[in-house]
SETIKE-433781 format. One line per 8 residues: number of its first residue (from 1); their letters; for each residue y, z, x of C-alpha. Coordinates in nm, 2 decimals. Last residue first. Layout:
residues N
NUM> a> Y:Z:X; ...
***
This chain:
residues 361
361> xxxxxxxx> 0.85:-7.04:-3.29; 0.78:-6.67:-3.35; 0.50:-6.60:-3.07; 0.67:-6.80:-2.81; 1.00:-6.58:-2.80; 0.76:-6.30:-2.80; 0.57:-6.36:-2.56; 0.85:-6.49:-2.35
353> xxxxxxxx> 1.02:-6.11:-2.35; 1.36:-6.13:-2.50; 1.61:-5.86:-2.27; 1.42:-6.00:-2.00; 1.26:-5.71:-1.76; 1.38:-5.61:-1.42; 1.23:-5.28:-1.22; 1.47:-5.06:-1.08
345> xxxxxxxx> 1.57:-5.10:-0.71; 1.86:-5.31:-0.74; 2.06:-5.10:-1.00; 2.36:-4.96:-0.80; 2.65:-5.20:-0.99; 2.71:-5.39:-0.70; 2.38:-5.40:-0.58; 2.26:-5.58:-0.91
337> xxxxxxxx> 2.58:-5.82:-0.93; 2.49:-5.91:-0.52; 2.13:-5.98:-0.61; 2.19:-6.18:-0.93; 2.49:-6.35:-0.80; 2.24:-6.45:-0.48; 1.98:-6.58:-0.72; 2.21:-6.78:-0.95
329> xxxxxxxx> 2.35:-6.93:-0.60; 2.05:-7.10:-0.47; 2.06:-7.42:-0.67; 2.41:-7.46:-0.55; 2.33:-7.45:-0.13; 2.04:-7.65:-0.20; 2.23:-7.93:-0.38; 2.50:-7.92:-0.11
321> xxxxxxxx> 2.86:-7.77:-0.20; 3.21:-7.97:-0.20; 3.21:-7.96:-0.58; 3.06:-7.61:-0.58; 3.38:-7.39:-0.73; 3.27:-7.07:-0.81; 3.49:-6.90:-1.14; 3.58:-6.57:-1.21
313> xxxxxxxx> 3.57:-6.31:-1.50; 3.66:-5.95:-1.57; 3.69:-5.74:-1.89; 3.65:-5.35:-1.87; 3.91:-5.24:-1.59; 4.07:-5.56:-1.62; 4.05:-5.91:-1.49; 3.95:-6.07:-1.11
305> xxxxxxxx> 3.78:-6.37:-0.95; 3.75:-6.60:-0.68; 3.48:-6.82:-0.51; 3.18:-6.76:-0.31; 3.29:-6.52:-0.02; 3.35:-6.24:-0.26; 3.15:-6.35:-0.54; 3.00:-6.03:-0.64
297> xxxxxxxx> 3.23:-5.76:-0.52; 3.52:-5.95:-0.70; 3.32:-5.93:-1.02; 3.25:-5.56:-0.94; 3.61:-5.51:-0.89; 3.72:-5.67:-1.20; 3.48:-5.46:-1.39; 3.64:-5.15:-1.25
289> xxxxxxxx> 3.36:-4.84:-1.39; 3.42:-4.50:-1.48; 3.50:-4.58:-1.79; 3.16:-4.71:-1.86; 3.15:-4.96:-2.08; 3.14:-5.25:-1.90; 3.21:-5.66:-1.90; 3.14:-5.93:-1.68
281> xxxxxxxx> 3.26:-6.29:-1.71; 3.13:-6.61:-1.43; 3.18:-6.96:-1.43; 2.98:-7.15:-1.20; 3.09:-7.48:-1.14; 2.93:-7.79:-1.07; 2.93:-7.91:-1.42; 2.98:-7.61:-1.58
273> xxxxxxxx> 2.67:-7.38:-1.49; 2.75:-7.02:-1.65; 2.68:-6.72:-1.54; 2.70:-6.35:-1.77; 2.75:-6.02:-1.59; 2.66:-5.70:-1.78; 2.73:-5.37:-1.75; 2.63:-5.05:-1.99
265> xxxxxxxx> 2.34:-5.20:-2.15; 2.11:-4.93:-2.32; 2.22:-5.04:-2.68; 2.32:-5.41:-2.70; 2.73:-5.48:-2.74; 2.77:-5.54:-2.37; 2.54:-5.80:-2.47; 2.79:-5.95:-2.75
257> xxxxxxxx> 3.07:-5.96:-2.54; 2.91:-6.12:-2.24; 2.76:-6.40:-2.44; 3.17:-6.46:-2.55; 3.30:-6.45:-2.23; 3.00:-6.69:-2.07; 3.08:-6.94:-2.41; 3.39:-7.00:-2.25
249> xxxxxxxx> 3.24:-7.26:-2.03; 3.16:-7.48:-2.31; 2.84:-7.74:-2.28; 2.69:-7.48:-2.09; 2.42:-7.54:-1.81; 2.16:-7.33:-1.60; 2.31:-7.06:-1.79; 2.23:-6.69:-1.63
241> xxxxxxxx> 2.25:-6.36:-1.81; 2.24:-6.05:-1.59; 2.24:-5.71:-1.76; 2.28:-5.33:-1.64; 2.14:-5.01:-1.75; 1.78:-5.01:-1.60; 1.76:-5.40:-1.46; 1.78:-5.62:-1.78
233> xxxxxxxx> 1.74:-5.99:-1.80; 1.93:-6.24:-2.04; 1.73:-6.63:-2.00; 1.68:-6.65:-2.36; 1.99:-6.45:-2.50; 2.18:-6.75:-2.31; 1.98:-7.05:-2.43; 1.97:-6.93:-2.81
225> xxxxxxxx> 2.41:-6.88:-2.72; 2.46:-7.23:-2.60; 2.23:-7.41:-2.84; 2.45:-7.21:-3.13; 2.76:-7.36:-2.92; 2.59:-7.72:-2.90; 2.61:-7.67:-3.27; 2.99:-7.63:-3.34
217> xxxxxxxx> 3.18:-7.34:-3.42; 3.45:-7.38:-3.72; 3.67:-7.08:-3.68; 3.65:-6.79:-3.90; 3.91:-6.58:-3.68; 4.16:-6.86:-3.74; 4.11:-6.93:-4.12; 4.11:-6.54:-4.17
209> xxxxxxxx> 4.47:-6.58:-4.00; 4.61:-6.92:-4.18; 4.47:-6.66:-4.51; 4.67:-6.37:-4.32; 5.05:-6.62:-4.34; 5.23:-6.41:-4.13; 5.59:-6.27:-4.21; 5.59:-5.94:-4.35
201> xxxxxxxx> 5.27:-5.83:-4.11; 5.50:-5.93:-3.82; 5.69:-5.62:-3.87; 5.37:-5.37:-3.94; 5.23:-5.52:-3.62; 5.52:-5.48:-3.39; 5.56:-5.16:-3.47; 5.20:-5.05:-3.42
193> xxxxxxxx> 5.19:-5.28:-3.10; 5.54:-5.07:-2.99; 5.38:-4.70:-3.06; 5.11:-4.84:-2.83; 4.77:-4.93:-2.94; 4.52:-4.80:-2.73; 4.45:-5.01:-2.40; 4.13:-5.17:-2.23
185> xxxxxxxx> 3.98:-5.18:-2.57; 3.95:-5.56:-2.54; 3.90:-5.63:-2.86; 4.27:-5.49:-2.91; 4.41:-5.78:-2.74; 4.27:-6.04:-2.98; 4.40:-5.82:-3.29; 4.75:-5.79:-3.10
177> xxxxxxxx> 4.73:-6.21:-3.05; 4.66:-6.29:-3.39; 4.94:-6.12:-3.50; 5.19:-6.30:-3.26; 5.04:-6.63:-3.37; 5.05:-6.55:-3.74; 5.43:-6.45:-3.69; 5.48:-6.77:-3.50
169> xxxxxxxx> 5.37:-6.99:-3.79; 5.56:-6.79:-4.09; 5.85:-6.78:-3.94; 5.95:-6.58:-3.65; 6.29:-6.46:-3.78; 6.55:-6.41:-3.46; 6.73:-6.05:-3.49; 6.75:-6.06:-3.13
161> xxxxxxxx> 6.65:-5.73:-3.05; 6.39:-5.79:-3.37; 6.26:-6.12:-3.15; 6.22:-5.95:-2.83; 6.03:-5.66:-3.02; 5.82:-5.97:-3.05; 5.78:-6.03:-2.67; 5.68:-5.71:-2.65
153> xxxxxxxx> 5.43:-5.70:-2.86; 5.30:-6.05:-2.77; 5.22:-5.93:-2.42; 4.97:-5.70:-2.58; 4.86:-5.35:-2.58; 5.14:-5.15:-2.42; 5.06:-4.92:-2.16; 5.08:-5.18:-1.91
145> xxxxxxxx> 5.44:-5.24:-1.95; 5.58:-5.55:-1.73; 5.92:-5.62:-1.78; 6.09:-5.79:-1.50; 6.39:-5.99:-1.48; 6.61:-6.08:-1.17; 6.23:-6.07:-0.95; 6.16:-5.83:-0.72
137> xxxxxxxx> 5.96:-5.95:-0.39; 5.55:-5.97:-0.42; 5.33:-5.65:-0.30; 5.02:-5.66:-0.51; 4.98:-5.38:-0.74; 5.08:-5.60:-1.04; 5.06:-5.41:-1.38; 4.95:-5.60:-1.73
129> xxxxxxxx> 5.15:-5.61:-2.05; 5.34:-5.90:-1.90; 5.68:-6.05:-1.91; 5.81:-6.23:-1.55; 6.14:-6.34:-1.49; 6.30:-6.57:-1.20; 5.95:-6.72:-1.12; 6.04:-7.03:-0.88
121> xxxxxxxx> 5.90:-6.78:-0.57; 5.56:-6.82:-0.66; 5.51:-7.15:-0.53; 5.18:-7.19:-0.44; 5.05:-7.04:-0.80; 5.31:-7.19:-0.96; 5.07:-7.34:-1.20; 4.93:-7.04:-1.30
113> xxxxxxxx> 4.54:-6.83:-1.20; 4.62:-6.76:-0.86; 4.82:-6.43:-0.92; 5.12:-6.29:-0.76; 5.34:-6.39:-1.02; 5.16:-6.16:-1.27; 5.00:-6.33:-1.61; 5.07:-6.27:-1.97
105> xxxxxxxx> 5.41:-6.45:-1.98; 5.56:-6.63:-1.66; 5.96:-6.74:-1.68; 6.05:-6.98:-1.48; 6.47:-7.11:-1.36; 6.48:-7.45:-1.23; 6.81:-7.56:-1.02; 6.64:-7.83:-0.85
97> xxxxxxxx> 6.37:-8.00:-1.05; 5.99:-7.85:-1.00; 5.74:-8.09:-1.04; 5.43:-7.97:-1.22; 5.05:-8.02:-1.25; 4.75:-8.01:-1.47; 4.94:-7.98:-1.78; 4.88:-7.81:-2.08
89> xxxxxxxx> 5.18:-7.86:-2.31; 5.24:-7.59:-2.56; 5.51:-7.61:-2.83; 5.28:-7.42:-3.06; 5.11:-7.61:-3.35; 4.97:-7.33:-3.60; 4.68:-7.49:-3.72; 4.55:-7.73:-3.41
81> xxxxxxxx> 4.68:-7.45:-3.19; 4.51:-7.18:-3.38; 4.17:-7.36:-3.42; 4.15:-7.42:-3.04; 4.20:-7.03:-2.98; 3.93:-7.00:-3.23; 3.68:-7.26:-3.10; 3.69:-7.11:-2.71
73> xxxxxxxx> 3.79:-7.36:-2.45; 4.19:-7.45:-2.44; 4.22:-7.59:-2.15; 4.33:-7.57:-1.76; 4.72:-7.56:-1.68; 4.98:-7.37:-1.88; 5.30:-7.53:-2.00; 5.61:-7.44:-2.27
65> xxxxxxxx> 5.91:-7.66:-2.20; 6.28:-7.57:-2.24; 6.54:-7.67:-2.44; 6.91:-7.48:-2.49; 7.07:-7.37:-2.73; 7.10:-7.01:-2.57; 7.01:-6.83:-2.87; 6.78:-7.00:-3.05
57> xxxxxxxx> 6.64:-7.26:-2.83; 6.62:-7.00:-2.55; 6.48:-6.75:-2.79; 6.22:-6.99:-2.97; 6.09:-7.08:-2.61; 6.05:-6.72:-2.50; 5.85:-6.63:-2.83; 5.61:-6.97:-2.79
49> xxxxxxxx> 5.54:-6.77:-2.43; 5.40:-6.47:-2.61; 5.20:-6.64:-2.87; 5.04:-6.89:-2.61; 4.95:-6.56:-2.38; 4.84:-6.36:-2.66; 4.64:-6.60:-2.82; 4.47:-6.71:-2.47
41> xxxxxxxx> 4.55:-6.96:-2.20; 4.32:-7.12:-1.97; 4.54:-7.08:-1.69; 4.82:-6.79:-1.71; 5.13:-6.94:-1.91; 5.46:-7.10:-1.82; 5.82:-7.12:-1.96; 6.02:-7.31:-1.81
33> xxxxxxxx> 6.40:-7.38:-1.81; 6.60:-7.68:-1.64; 7.01:-7.56:-1.58; 6.94:-7.24:-1.45; 7.22:-6.93:-1.49; 7.18:-6.86:-1.86; 6.80:-6.77:-1.79; 6.88:-6.41:-1.62
25> xxxxxxxx> 7.16:-6.36:-1.95; 6.89:-6.42:-2.17; 6.66:-6.23:-2.02; 6.94:-5.92:-1.99; 7.00:-5.96:-2.33; 6.64:-5.94:-2.45; 6.60:-5.61:-2.26; 6.89:-5.49:-2.47
17> xxxxxxxx> 7.18:-5.32:-2.28; 7.19:-5.00:-2.42; 7.11:-4.81:-2.15; 7.36:-4.98:-1.94; 7.64:-4.86:-2.13; 7.54:-4.48:-2.11; 7.55:-4.53:-1.76; 7.88:-4.70:-1.72
9> xxxxxxxx> 8.01:-4.47:-1.98; 7.89:-4.22:-1.71; 7.79:-3.88:-1.94; 8.04:-3.65:-2.08; 8.07:-3.28:-1.95; 7.93:-3.04:-2.15; 8.17:-2.82:-2.39; 8.20:-2.46:-2.35
1> x> 8.28:-2.25:-2.64
***
């Protein structure tokens, strides 16, 4: 009988090292620890950062700050924070002490939508379910899995590896994070997502989950929604929606989610005026179209934008612009959007004709 040579003991041991062990080993070498999420954090980023904060406390016996920038705008996300109380601090600026190790969750270091956008070298670890095609330096710890639906699934696996129970609130947050990511249909459920969902279901409070998904909506929300539908125009299979004012800039994403479900619309751009800024959100349903690239073409030279294949957003800051310039931006965005989508030569009509609106008053 011929015996196969044994594989290298060193290589075998290396394969058995858990990812969470490697993360904790990296973090143990720093005096101060930060967990940072992307700006205007969503449920996936909040839950994922909460896990890393918990692991640092439970396995390293250390304290860490969990921080994000901007505001939590969507009603469901605000209600999630109110009910579950994650240890998230919302700040506008961050001073780094010497020997600080920062972990970025649900975002890439090369992006501009996080607190350390001007100091990406401070990151020692990144955990994300997106790929990052931009050239950048390698970090001591990286766990980027674009075939996984949610960062929450990745970080939930760390809890299982470390045998740390999530408890009711964190499990509910993680499960909600996975569920919200599934709505974008960017990535199908992977084996890890299914495993995490099943495991978290044994801990989560489904009554709290239902309350979050049915969060109370303000009267201003419905005012914004009516205005958005009245101002939506369609050119072939391409939609454009302008809100001349918005109580909550997050409405652009919610309206875009709604309009892409309209029969005959395959791509839509929503723009909302919030203060002197313009918030932009795009959705596409065609498998061969990249919403992020369409947004970048639309806002190039005006602001910044990016996102995923079927979901993308951007912002055009208007604080330093004169009034005449600001007034011309909506028409410029409409023209650019239609041109980027190849719909510029077709007739434009309103989604809901004005006479129909008047007739039913």
